[in-house]
C-alpha positions as CSV (number, residue, x, y, z in Angstrom):
1,M,56.5,186.8,51.1
2,I,53.6,189.1,51.9
3,K,50.3,188.4,50.3
4,P,49.8,190.9,47.5
5,S,46.2,191.8,48.7
6,I,47.6,193.2,51.9
7,L,49.7,195.8,50.1
8,N,47.1,196.8,47.4
9,P,49.3,196.1,44.3
10,N,49.0,198.4,41.2
11,K,48.4,197.0,37.7
12,Q,52.1,196.6,36.9
13,E,52.8,194.7,40.1
14,L,49.9,192.4,39.5
15,S,51.2,191.6,36.1
16,I,54.7,190.8,37.3
17,L,53.3,188.6,40.1
18,N,51.5,186.6,37.5
19,L,54.2,186.5,34.9
20,E,56.8,185.1,37.3
21,K,54.5,182.2,38.1
22,K,53.6,181.8,34.4
23,Y,57.2,181.4,33.3
24,M,58.2,179.3,36.2
25,L,55.6,176.8,35.1
26,E,56.7,177.2,31.4
27,L,60.4,176.6,32.2
28,K,59.6,173.8,34.5
29,K,57.8,172.1,31.7
30,I,60.8,172.4,29.4
31,F,63.4,171.2,31.9
32,Q,61.3,168.4,33.4
33,S,60.6,167.0,29.9
34,Q,61.8,163.4,29.2
35,E,63.8,164.7,26.3
36,F,65.8,167.1,28.5
37,K,66.4,164.4,31.1
38,T,67.6,162.0,28.3
39,H,70.0,164.6,27.0
40,L,71.4,165.1,30.5
41,K,71.8,161.3,31.0
42,D,73.7,161.2,27.6
43,L,75.8,164.1,28.6
44,I,77.3,162.5,31.7
45,K,78.2,159.4,29.8
46,K,80.7,161.5,27.8
47,Y,83.0,161.8,30.9
48,P,84.4,158.4,31.8
49,N,87.4,158.6,34.2
50,S,89.8,158.4,31.3
51,I,88.4,161.7,30.0
52,A,87.3,163.3,33.3
53,E,90.8,163.1,34.7
54,T,92.1,165.4,32.0
55,Y,90.0,168.3,33.2
56,E,91.3,170.9,35.6
57,S,88.0,172.8,35.8
58,P,84.4,171.5,36.0
59,P,83.7,169.8,32.6
60,L,79.9,170.1,32.8
61,A,79.5,173.9,32.9
62,I,79.7,174.7,29.2
63,P,77.8,171.7,27.8
64,F,75.0,172.2,30.4
65,E,74.7,175.8,29.3
66,R,74.5,174.8,25.6
67,L,71.8,172.2,26.5
68,I,69.7,174.9,28.1
69,H,70.1,177.2,25.1
70,F,69.0,174.4,22.7
71,H,65.8,173.5,24.6
72,F,65.0,177.1,25.6
73,Y,65.2,178.5,22.0
74,R,63.4,175.6,20.5
75,H,60.5,175.9,22.9
76,F,60.1,179.6,22.5
77,K,61.1,180.0,18.9
78,S,57.6,180.9,17.7
79,K,57.1,183.4,20.6
80,I,60.4,185.3,20.4
81,I,60.0,188.8,19.1
82,D,63.7,189.7,19.3
83,F,66.8,189.0,21.3
84,Y,67.6,191.2,24.3
85,N,70.6,193.2,23.2
86,S,71.8,194.6,26.5
87,P,75.1,193.2,27.8
88,I,73.6,193.6,31.3
89,S,71.4,190.5,31.3
90,S,71.3,186.7,31.8
91,D,73.3,184.4,29.6
92,V,70.1,183.7,27.7
93,A,67.7,186.6,27.3
94,V,64.9,187.1,24.7
95,I,62.0,189.5,24.2
96,L,58.6,187.9,24.3
97,D,55.2,189.6,23.9
98,D,54.7,190.2,27.7
99,C,58.2,190.2,29.2
100,V,62.0,190.0,28.7
101,L,62.8,186.4,29.8
102,G,66.3,185.5,31.0
103,I,67.9,182.4,32.4
104,D,71.3,181.5,33.6
105,A,72.9,178.0,34.1
106,K,74.9,177.0,37.1
107,T,76.7,173.7,37.8
108,L,77.3,173.0,41.4
109,S,79.6,170.4,42.9
110,I,78.7,168.8,46.3
111,V,82.5,168.5,46.8
112,S,83.3,172.2,46.1
113,N,80.0,174.1,46.3
114,S,77.9,172.3,48.9
115,S,76.9,175.6,50.6
116,D,75.3,176.8,47.4
117,F,72.8,173.9,47.2
118,N,70.3,175.8,49.3
119,Q,70.9,179.3,47.9
120,V,71.5,181.1,44.6
121,Q,74.4,183.4,43.8
122,C,73.5,186.2,41.5
123,G,76.0,188.5,39.7
124,P,75.1,192.2,39.4
125,N,73.9,191.8,35.9
126,Q,71.5,188.9,36.8
127,Y,68.9,190.4,39.1
128,S,66.9,193.6,39.5
129,F,65.6,193.1,43.1
130,R,65.9,196.2,45.3
131,N,67.2,195.0,48.7
132,K,67.5,197.1,51.8
133,L,71.0,197.6,53.3
134,V,72.5,194.2,54.0
135,S,74.2,193.6,57.4
136,T,77.0,191.1,57.3
137,S,80.0,190.3,59.5
138,S,82.1,192.5,57.1
139,G,79.9,195.5,57.5
140,H,76.7,197.1,56.0
141,W,76.3,197.0,52.2
142,M,73.9,198.1,49.5
143,A,73.6,195.6,46.7
144,Q,75.1,197.0,43.5
145,N,72.8,195.3,41.0
146,K,72.7,196.6,37.5
147,L,69.9,194.8,35.7
148,E,66.9,197.0,34.8
149,M,63.5,196.1,36.1
150,I,61.6,197.2,32.9
151,S,62.7,197.4,29.3
152,N,60.4,199.2,26.8
153,G,57.5,198.7,29.1
154,K,58.1,194.9,29.6
155,P,59.3,193.5,33.0
156,I,62.6,191.6,32.9
157,L,62.3,188.2,34.5
158,S,65.3,186.4,36.0
159,F,65.7,182.6,36.4
160,F,68.5,180.1,37.2
161,L,68.8,176.4,36.5
162,H,71.2,174.6,38.8
163,L,72.7,171.2,38.1
164,H,74.1,169.3,41.0
165,Y,76.9,166.7,40.7
166,S,79.6,164.9,42.6
167,H,83.1,163.7,41.8
168,R,86.1,162.1,43.5
169,K,87.6,165.2,45.2
170,K,88.5,168.9,44.6
171,K,90.1,169.3,41.1
172,D,89.7,165.6,40.5
173,F,86.6,165.0,38.3
174,R,86.9,161.2,38.1
175,D,83.8,159.3,39.1
176,I,81.7,162.3,38.0
177,K,77.9,161.7,38.3
178,Y,74.8,163.7,39.0
179,Y,74.0,164.3,42.7
180,S,70.8,163.3,44.3
181,H,69.9,162.9,48.0
182,D,67.0,163.1,50.3
183,K,67.9,166.7,51.0
184,Y,69.1,167.8,47.6
185,K,67.9,166.9,44.1
186,T,69.7,166.9,40.8
187,I,68.0,170.0,39.4
188,S,66.9,173.3,40.9
189,L,64.9,175.9,39.0
190,V,64.9,179.3,40.7
191,S,62.9,182.5,40.1
192,I,64.5,185.8,41.3
193,P,61.8,188.4,42.1
194,N,61.7,191.5,39.9
195,G,62.7,194.7,41.6
196,L,59.3,196.2,41.2
197,I,57.8,193.7,43.6
198,S,60.6,194.0,46.2
199,K,58.2,195.4,48.8
200,Y,56.4,192.1,48.9
201,F,59.6,190.5,50.3
202,N,60.2,193.4,52.7
203,Q,63.2,194.3,50.5
204,N,65.0,191.5,52.3
205,I,66.2,188.5,50.4
206,I,70.0,189.0,50.1
207,H,72.0,187.8,53.0
208,G,75.6,188.4,51.9
209,F,78.1,188.9,49.1
210,K,81.0,187.1,47.6
211,T,83.5,190.0,47.4
212,Y,83.9,193.5,48.8
213,D,86.1,195.9,46.8
214,Q,87.4,199.4,47.0
215,V,85.5,201.8,44.8
216,T,87.3,202.4,41.5
217,D,88.9,205.8,40.8
218,L,86.4,206.3,38.0
219,K,83.5,205.8,40.3
220,L,85.1,207.9,43.0
221,K,85.1,210.8,40.6
222,R,81.7,210.2,39.2
223,L,80.0,209.9,42.6
224,K,82.2,212.5,44.3
225,L,83.3,210.1,47.0
226,R,86.2,210.6,49.4
227,K,89.4,208.8,48.7
228,T,90.8,205.9,50.8
229,V,93.3,207.0,53.5
230,Q,95.9,205.0,55.4
231,I,95.9,205.3,59.2
232,T,98.5,204.2,61.8
233,F,96.4,202.7,64.5
234,G,99.0,201.9,67.2
235,K,97.2,200.4,70.2
236,T,93.7,201.6,69.2
237,K,91.1,198.9,68.8
238,Y,88.7,200.5,66.4
239,K,86.0,197.9,66.9
240,D,85.7,198.8,70.6
241,L,85.2,202.6,69.9
242,D,81.8,204.2,70.3
243,V,80.6,206.4,67.5
244,N,82.0,209.6,69.0
245,Q,85.4,208.0,69.7
246,A,85.4,206.5,66.1
247,K,84.8,210.0,64.6
248,A,87.5,211.5,66.8
249,F,90.0,208.8,65.8
250,L,89.2,209.2,62.1
251,K,88.9,213.0,62.0
252,P,92.6,213.8,61.5
253,H,92.8,211.6,58.4
254,V,89.5,212.1,56.5
255,H,87.9,215.0,54.6
256,K,86.4,217.6,56.9
257,N,82.9,217.1,55.3
258,L,82.9,213.3,55.5
259,F,80.8,213.0,58.7
260,N,78.2,215.4,57.3
261,E,77.9,213.3,54.1
262,T,77.5,210.0,55.9
263,A,75.5,208.2,58.6
264,P,77.2,205.9,61.1
265,I,76.1,202.3,61.6
266,Y,77.8,199.8,63.9
267,S,79.2,196.5,62.6
268,N,81.2,193.7,64.3
269,N,84.4,195.4,63.2
270,G,83.5,198.9,64.4
271,Y,81.5,201.7,62.9
272,N,80.9,202.0,59.1
273,F,79.8,205.3,57.6
274,I,77.2,205.1,54.9
275,C,77.1,207.8,52.2
276,K,73.7,209.5,52.4
277,K,73.6,210.1,48.6
278,T,74.9,206.8,47.2
279,N,74.6,204.3,50.1
280,I,78.3,203.4,49.5
281,T,80.0,202.1,52.7
282,Y,83.1,203.7,54.2
283,R,84.8,201.0,56.1
284,Y,87.8,200.8,58.4
285,R,89.9,197.7,58.0
286,I,93.4,196.6,59.1
287,I,95.8,195.9,56.2
288,T,96.6,192.3,57.2
289,S,99.6,191.9,54.9
290,N,101.7,194.5,56.7
291,K,103.5,194.5,60.1
292,K,103.5,198.3,60.5
293,G,100.2,198.7,62.3
294,L,98.5,200.2,59.2
295,A,94.8,200.3,58.5
296,E,92.7,201.8,55.6
297,F,89.5,203.8,55.8
298,G,87.6,204.5,52.6
299,P,84.6,203.7,50.3
300,E,84.0,200.1,49.5
301,E,81.1,198.2,47.9
302,A,79.7,194.8,47.6
303,S,80.6,194.7,44.0
304,G,80.4,191.0,43.2
305,T,78.0,188.2,43.5
306,C,75.1,188.4,46.1
307,R,73.7,185.4,48.0
308,I,70.0,184.6,48.3
309,A,68.7,181.8,50.5
310,F,65.9,179.7,49.1
311,A,63.8,179.1,52.1
312,K,62.4,180.9,55.1
313,P,63.0,180.6,58.0
314,N,66.8,180.7,57.7
315,K,69.7,181.7,59.9
316,Y,70.1,185.0,58.0
317,K,66.5,186.1,58.8
318,T,65.8,187.0,55.2
319,E,62.4,186.4,53.5
320,G,63.4,183.5,51.2
321,I,62.2,183.2,47.6
322,T,60.5,179.8,47.6
323,E,57.1,180.7,49.1
324,R,55.4,183.0,46.5
325,F,51.9,184.3,45.8
326,D,50.4,185.3,42.5
327,A,48.2,188.3,42.0
328,K,45.2,186.5,43.5
329,D,47.2,185.4,46.6
330,K,47.4,181.8,45.4
331,L,50.5,180.0,46.6
332,W,53.2,178.7,44.2
333,N,56.9,177.8,44.5
334,G,59.6,180.1,43.3
335,V,62.2,177.4,43.7
336,E,61.6,173.8,42.5
337,H,63.8,170.7,42.8
338,W,63.7,167.4,41.0
339,D,65.7,164.4,40.0
340,I,66.3,163.1,36.5
341,Y,66.4,159.4,37.2
Protein backbone atom coordinates (compact mmCIF):
# COMPACT_ATOMS: atom_id res chain seq x y z
CA MET A 1 0.00 0.00 0.00
CA ILE A 2 1.15 3.50 -0.81
CA LYS A 3 1.37 5.90 2.12
CA PRO A 4 -1.63 8.26 1.85
CA SER A 5 0.45 11.41 2.28
CA ILE A 6 2.18 10.67 -1.04
CA LEU A 7 -1.09 10.85 -2.98
CA ASN A 8 -2.62 13.84 -1.19
CA PRO A 9 -5.93 12.23 -0.10
CA ASN A 10 -9.18 14.17 -0.07
CA LYS A 11 -11.47 14.39 2.97
CA GLN A 12 -13.56 11.37 1.97
CA GLU A 13 -10.50 9.18 1.39
CA LEU A 14 -9.01 10.22 4.73
CA SER A 15 -12.24 9.23 6.45
CA ILE A 16 -12.31 5.77 4.83
CA LEU A 17 -8.65 5.15 5.65
CA ASN A 18 -9.43 5.76 9.31
CA LEU A 19 -12.77 3.96 9.38
CA GLU A 20 -11.34 0.71 8.02
CA LYS A 21 -8.76 0.71 10.80
CA LYS A 22 -11.36 1.67 13.41
CA TYR A 23 -13.70 -1.20 12.57
CA MET A 24 -10.89 -3.71 12.14
CA LEU A 25 -9.99 -3.03 15.77
CA GLU A 26 -13.64 -3.09 16.83
CA LEU A 27 -14.33 -6.43 15.15
CA LYS A 28 -11.07 -7.86 16.43
CA LYS A 29 -12.21 -7.01 19.96
CA ILE A 30 -15.47 -8.92 19.43
CA PHE A 31 -13.98 -12.04 17.89
CA GLN A 32 -10.96 -12.23 20.16
CA SER A 33 -13.17 -12.05 23.25
CA GLN A 34 -13.06 -14.96 25.64
CA GLU A 35 -16.80 -15.45 25.26
CA PHE A 36 -16.57 -15.84 21.47
CA LYS A 37 -13.70 -18.31 21.89
CA THR A 38 -15.71 -20.27 24.45
CA HIS A 39 -18.68 -20.46 22.09
CA LEU A 40 -16.40 -21.77 19.34
CA LYS A 41 -14.97 -24.41 21.66
CA ASP A 42 -18.47 -25.48 22.62
CA LEU A 43 -19.52 -25.59 18.98
CA ILE A 44 -16.90 -28.14 17.90
CA LYS A 45 -17.93 -30.46 20.75
CA LYS A 46 -21.31 -30.91 19.06
CA TYR A 47 -19.71 -32.93 16.27
CA PRO A 48 -18.34 -36.22 17.62
CA ASN A 49 -17.61 -38.81 14.95
CA SER A 50 -21.03 -40.43 15.36
CA ILE A 51 -22.62 -37.15 14.24
CA ALA A 52 -19.92 -35.80 11.90
CA GLU A 53 -20.03 -38.94 9.76
CA THR A 54 -23.66 -38.19 8.83
CA TYR A 55 -22.71 -34.94 7.06
CA GLU A 56 -22.04 -34.79 3.31
CA SER A 57 -21.17 -31.08 3.35
CA PRO A 58 -19.18 -29.02 5.88
CA PRO A 59 -21.12 -28.97 9.18
CA LEU A 60 -19.55 -25.81 10.65
CA ALA A 61 -20.56 -23.26 8.01
CA ILE A 62 -24.09 -22.40 9.18
CA PRO A 63 -23.50 -22.46 12.96
CA PHE A 64 -20.34 -20.37 12.55
CA GLU A 65 -22.30 -17.78 10.58
CA ARG A 66 -25.01 -17.73 13.27
CA LEU A 67 -22.39 -17.28 15.96
CA ILE A 68 -20.99 -14.25 14.13
CA HIS A 69 -24.50 -12.80 13.79
CA PHE A 70 -25.15 -13.21 17.51
CA HIS A 71 -21.95 -11.51 18.68
CA PHE A 72 -22.02 -8.84 15.97
CA TYR A 73 -25.58 -7.65 16.63
CA ARG A 74 -25.19 -7.80 20.38
CA HIS A 75 -22.04 -5.69 20.26
CA PHE A 76 -23.43 -3.03 17.90
CA LYS A 77 -27.09 -3.04 19.02
CA SER A 78 -26.94 0.45 20.54
CA LYS A 79 -25.13 1.86 17.51
CA ILE A 80 -27.22 0.38 14.68
CA ILE A 81 -29.33 3.02 12.96
CA ASP A 82 -30.95 0.63 10.49
CA PHE A 83 -30.34 -2.57 8.59
CA TYR A 84 -28.80 -2.27 5.12
CA ASN A 85 -31.61 -3.34 2.82
CA SER A 86 -29.75 -3.90 -0.44
CA PRO A 87 -29.48 -7.55 -1.59
CA ILE A 88 -26.02 -6.66 -2.91
CA SER A 89 -24.07 -6.76 0.33
CA SER A 90 -22.38 -8.96 2.90
CA ASP A 91 -24.34 -11.61 4.81
CA VAL A 92 -24.45 -9.21 7.76
CA ALA A 93 -24.76 -5.51 6.92
CA VAL A 94 -25.96 -2.65 9.09
CA ILE A 95 -26.01 1.13 8.93
CA LEU A 96 -24.03 2.88 11.66
CA ASP A 97 -23.52 6.60 12.20
CA ASP A 98 -20.34 6.74 10.10
CA CYS A 99 -20.50 3.79 7.68
CA VAL A 100 -22.33 0.75 6.38
CA LEU A 101 -20.57 -2.17 8.05
CA GLY A 102 -20.65 -5.64 6.49
CA ILE A 103 -19.06 -8.96 7.38
CA ASP A 104 -19.11 -12.42 5.82
CA ALA A 105 -18.26 -15.78 7.38
CA LYS A 106 -16.12 -18.44 5.71
CA THR A 107 -15.20 -21.89 7.01
CA LEU A 108 -12.10 -23.30 5.34
CA SER A 109 -10.85 -26.86 5.49
CA ILE A 110 -7.13 -27.66 5.35
CA VAL A 111 -8.18 -30.85 3.54
CA SER A 112 -10.27 -29.21 0.82
CA ASN A 113 -9.41 -25.48 0.83
CA SER A 114 -5.77 -25.22 1.88
CA SER A 115 -4.96 -22.81 -0.96
CA ASP A 116 -7.45 -20.34 0.54
CA PHE A 117 -5.65 -20.06 3.88
CA ASN A 118 -3.45 -17.23 2.59
CA GLN A 119 -6.05 -15.44 0.48
CA VAL A 120 -9.67 -14.35 0.52
CA GLN A 121 -12.29 -15.19 -2.09
CA CYS A 122 -14.90 -12.46 -2.61
CA GLY A 123 -18.15 -12.74 -4.49
CA PRO A 124 -19.25 -9.82 -6.71
CA ASN A 125 -21.65 -8.62 -4.00
CA GLN A 126 -18.99 -8.55 -1.29
CA TYR A 127 -16.44 -5.94 -2.36
CA SER A 128 -16.31 -2.51 -4.00
CA PHE A 129 -12.57 -2.35 -4.79
CA ARG A 130 -11.86 -1.06 -8.30
CA ASN A 131 -9.09 -3.24 -9.75
CA LYS A 132 -7.27 -2.70 -13.00
CA LEU A 133 -7.49 -5.33 -15.74
CA VAL A 134 -6.41 -8.68 -14.24
CA SER A 135 -4.05 -10.86 -16.29
CA THR A 136 -4.42 -14.62 -15.73
CA SER A 137 -3.50 -17.78 -17.64
CA SER A 138 -7.07 -17.73 -18.99
CA GLY A 139 -6.83 -14.21 -20.40
CA HIS A 140 -7.36 -10.61 -19.29
CA TRP A 141 -10.38 -9.74 -17.20
CA MET A 142 -12.14 -6.85 -15.54
CA ALA A 143 -13.57 -7.67 -12.11
CA GLN A 144 -17.37 -7.56 -12.25
CA ASN A 145 -17.98 -6.42 -8.68
CA LYS A 146 -21.40 -5.04 -7.82
CA LEU A 147 -21.13 -3.60 -4.30
CA GLU A 148 -21.48 0.17 -4.07
CA MET A 149 -18.66 2.19 -2.53
CA ILE A 150 -21.00 4.71 -0.85
CA SER A 151 -24.59 4.51 0.35
CA ASN A 152 -26.37 7.74 1.30
CA GLY A 153 -23.05 9.44 1.90
CA LYS A 154 -21.60 6.63 4.06
CA PRO A 155 -18.79 4.33 2.89
CA ILE A 156 -19.54 0.61 2.75
CA LEU A 157 -16.89 -1.39 4.61
CA SER A 158 -16.30 -5.08 3.85
CA PHE A 159 -14.86 -7.66 6.24
CA PHE A 160 -14.46 -11.44 6.32
CA LEU A 161 -14.00 -13.79 9.26
CA HIS A 162 -12.37 -17.12 8.36
CA LEU A 163 -12.51 -20.25 10.51
CA HIS A 164 -9.93 -22.94 9.72
CA TYR A 165 -10.53 -26.61 10.53
CA SER A 166 -9.37 -30.12 9.67
CA HIS A 167 -11.07 -33.50 9.32
CA ARG A 168 -10.30 -37.04 8.22
CA LYS A 169 -10.50 -36.66 4.42
CA LYS A 170 -12.58 -35.05 1.67
CA LYS A 171 -16.30 -35.52 2.32
CA ASP A 172 -15.52 -37.37 5.54
CA PHE A 173 -15.94 -34.99 8.49
CA ARG A 174 -14.97 -37.38 11.25
CA ASP A 175 -12.16 -36.22 13.54
CA ILE A 176 -13.22 -32.64 12.89
CA LYS A 177 -11.26 -30.07 14.88
CA TYR A 178 -10.05 -26.50 14.58
CA TYR A 179 -6.85 -26.10 12.65
CA SER A 180 -3.81 -24.36 14.08
CA HIS A 181 -0.23 -24.45 12.88
CA ASP A 182 2.93 -22.34 12.94
CA LYS A 183 1.96 -20.98 9.51
CA TYR A 184 -1.83 -20.80 9.83
CA LYS A 185 -3.94 -19.91 12.85
CA THR A 186 -7.55 -20.86 13.63
CA ILE A 187 -9.12 -17.47 12.87
CA SER A 188 -8.40 -14.82 10.23
CA LEU A 189 -10.09 -11.40 10.17
CA VAL A 190 -9.82 -9.64 6.81
CA SER A 191 -10.54 -6.07 5.70
CA ILE A 192 -11.18 -5.54 1.97
CA PRO A 193 -10.33 -1.96 0.92
CA ASN A 194 -13.22 0.23 -0.19
CA GLY A 195 -13.22 1.13 -3.88
CA LEU A 196 -12.66 4.82 -3.20
CA ILE A 197 -9.14 4.11 -1.91
CA SER A 198 -8.19 1.69 -4.72
CA LYS A 199 -5.44 4.02 -5.94
CA TYR A 200 -3.49 3.50 -2.70
CA PHE A 201 -3.12 -0.14 -3.76
CA ASN A 202 -2.25 0.71 -7.38
CA GLN A 203 -5.67 -0.76 -8.26
CA ASN A 204 -3.95 -4.12 -7.99
CA ILE A 205 -5.05 -6.59 -5.32
CA ILE A 206 -7.01 -9.20 -7.34
CA HIS A 207 -4.93 -11.98 -8.87
CA GLY A 208 -7.56 -14.30 -10.33
CA PHE A 209 -11.13 -15.55 -10.49
CA LYS A 210 -12.96 -18.78 -9.76
CA THR A 211 -15.09 -18.91 -12.91
CA TYR A 212 -15.27 -17.41 -16.38
CA ASP A 213 -18.62 -17.42 -18.14
CA GLN A 214 -20.14 -16.35 -21.41
CA VAL A 215 -22.02 -13.08 -21.15
CA THR A 216 -25.76 -13.68 -20.79
CA ASP A 217 -28.14 -12.85 -23.65
CA LEU A 218 -29.74 -10.13 -21.51
CA LYS A 219 -26.37 -8.48 -20.88
CA LEU A 220 -25.38 -8.87 -24.53
CA LYS A 221 -28.40 -6.85 -25.54
CA ARG A 222 -28.04 -4.26 -22.78
CA LEU A 223 -24.35 -3.60 -23.46
CA LYS A 224 -24.66 -4.02 -27.23
CA LEU A 225 -21.98 -6.70 -27.38
CA ARG A 226 -21.32 -9.04 -30.29
CA LYS A 227 -22.57 -12.61 -30.10
CA THR A 228 -20.37 -15.68 -29.66
CA VAL A 229 -19.51 -17.43 -32.91
CA GLN A 230 -18.21 -20.91 -33.65
CA ILE A 231 -15.10 -21.37 -35.77
CA THR A 232 -13.63 -24.45 -37.44
CA PHE A 233 -9.94 -24.01 -36.77
CA GLY A 234 -8.42 -26.90 -38.75
CA LYS A 235 -4.64 -26.83 -38.33
CA THR A 236 -4.52 -23.24 -37.10
CA LYS A 237 -2.89 -22.76 -33.69
CA TYR A 238 -4.48 -19.53 -32.50
CA LYS A 239 -2.09 -19.02 -29.61
CA ASP A 240 0.84 -18.78 -32.06
CA LEU A 241 -0.72 -16.03 -34.20
CA ASP A 242 0.45 -12.43 -33.99
CA VAL A 243 -2.18 -9.73 -33.70
CA ASN A 244 -2.61 -9.18 -37.46
CA GLN A 245 -2.79 -12.92 -38.12
CA ALA A 246 -5.35 -13.30 -35.31
CA LYS A 247 -7.52 -10.57 -36.80
CA ALA A 248 -7.29 -12.12 -40.27
CA PHE A 249 -8.23 -15.53 -38.88
CA LEU A 250 -11.23 -14.16 -36.98
CA LYS A 251 -12.42 -11.62 -39.56
CA PRO A 252 -14.63 -13.97 -41.68
CA HIS A 253 -16.58 -14.96 -38.56
CA VAL A 254 -17.03 -11.82 -36.47
CA HIS A 255 -18.99 -8.58 -36.88
CA LYS A 256 -17.31 -6.10 -39.20
CA ASN A 257 -17.03 -3.47 -36.46
CA LEU A 258 -15.59 -5.74 -33.76
CA PHE A 259 -11.96 -4.71 -34.18
CA ASN A 260 -12.91 -1.01 -34.07
CA GLU A 261 -14.80 -1.59 -30.83
CA THR A 262 -12.03 -3.52 -29.07
CA ALA A 263 -8.34 -3.36 -28.19
CA PRO A 264 -6.11 -6.45 -28.59
CA ILE A 265 -4.07 -7.80 -25.69
CA TYR A 266 -1.98 -10.97 -25.72
CA SER A 267 -2.55 -13.89 -23.34
CA ASN A 268 -0.99 -17.34 -23.06
CA ASN A 269 -3.77 -18.74 -25.25
CA GLY A 270 -3.56 -16.08 -27.95
CA TYR A 271 -4.98 -12.60 -28.37
CA ASN A 272 -7.98 -11.42 -26.37
CA PHE A 273 -9.92 -8.39 -27.55
CA ILE A 274 -11.14 -6.03 -24.82
CA CYS A 275 -14.30 -3.98 -25.43
CA LYS A 276 -13.34 -0.30 -25.18
CA LYS A 277 -16.69 0.72 -23.66
CA THR A 278 -17.34 -2.11 -21.19
CA ASN A 279 -13.94 -3.81 -20.63
CA ILE A 280 -15.65 -7.14 -21.39
CA THR A 281 -13.18 -9.70 -22.82
CA TYR A 282 -13.70 -11.39 -26.19
CA ARG A 283 -11.87 -14.69 -25.92
CA TYR A 284 -11.01 -17.50 -28.32
CA ARG A 285 -11.22 -20.96 -26.80
CA ILE A 286 -11.34 -24.48 -28.16
CA ILE A 287 -14.49 -26.44 -27.32
CA THR A 288 -12.83 -29.33 -25.54
CA SER A 289 -15.91 -31.55 -25.51
CA ASN A 290 -16.03 -31.94 -29.30
CA LYS A 291 -13.89 -33.83 -31.80
CA LYS A 292 -14.74 -31.70 -34.82
CA GLY A 293 -12.06 -29.05 -34.44
CA LEU A 294 -14.45 -26.36 -33.26
CA ALA A 295 -13.66 -23.26 -31.25
CA GLU A 296 -15.70 -20.36 -29.92
CA PHE A 297 -14.95 -16.66 -29.97
CA GLY A 298 -17.12 -14.28 -28.05
CA PRO A 299 -17.63 -12.07 -24.97
CA GLU A 300 -16.89 -13.64 -21.60
CA GLU A 301 -16.45 -12.23 -18.12
CA ALA A 302 -14.96 -13.17 -14.80
CA SER A 303 -18.43 -13.31 -13.32
CA GLY A 304 -17.77 -15.27 -10.18
CA THR A 305 -15.58 -15.05 -7.13
CA CYS A 306 -12.31 -13.10 -7.21
CA ARG A 307 -9.15 -14.05 -5.33
CA ILE A 308 -7.09 -11.62 -3.25
CA ALA A 309 -3.75 -12.59 -1.70
CA PHE A 310 -3.15 -11.44 1.87
CA ALA A 311 0.51 -10.55 1.78
CA LYS A 312 3.06 -8.79 -0.39
CA PRO A 313 5.35 -9.91 -1.97
CA ASN A 314 3.48 -12.78 -3.57
CA LYS A 315 3.82 -14.78 -6.78
CA TYR A 316 0.99 -12.83 -8.39
CA LYS A 317 2.78 -9.47 -8.02
CA THR A 318 -0.28 -7.85 -6.45
CA GLU A 319 -0.19 -5.35 -3.62
CA GLY A 320 -1.59 -7.52 -0.84
CA ILE A 321 -4.02 -6.20 1.77
CA THR A 322 -2.21 -6.87 5.05
CA GLU A 323 0.08 -3.85 5.27
CA ARG A 324 -2.17 -0.80 5.62
CA PHE A 325 -1.86 2.85 6.55
CA ASP A 326 -4.37 5.12 8.22
CA ALA A 327 -4.88 8.77 7.31
CA LYS A 328 -1.75 9.77 9.24
CA ASP A 329 0.46 7.14 7.57
CA LYS A 330 0.43 4.98 10.69
CA LEU A 331 0.86 1.27 9.95
CA TRP A 332 -1.84 -1.27 10.85
CA ASN A 333 -2.76 -4.78 9.71
CA GLY A 334 -5.67 -5.32 7.35
CA VAL A 335 -5.44 -9.08 7.99
CA GLU A 336 -5.10 -10.54 11.49
CA HIS A 337 -4.71 -14.18 12.55
CA TRP A 338 -5.10 -15.80 15.97
CA ASP A 339 -5.80 -19.08 17.75
CA ILE A 340 -8.62 -19.81 20.19
CA TYR A 341 -6.78 -22.19 22.52
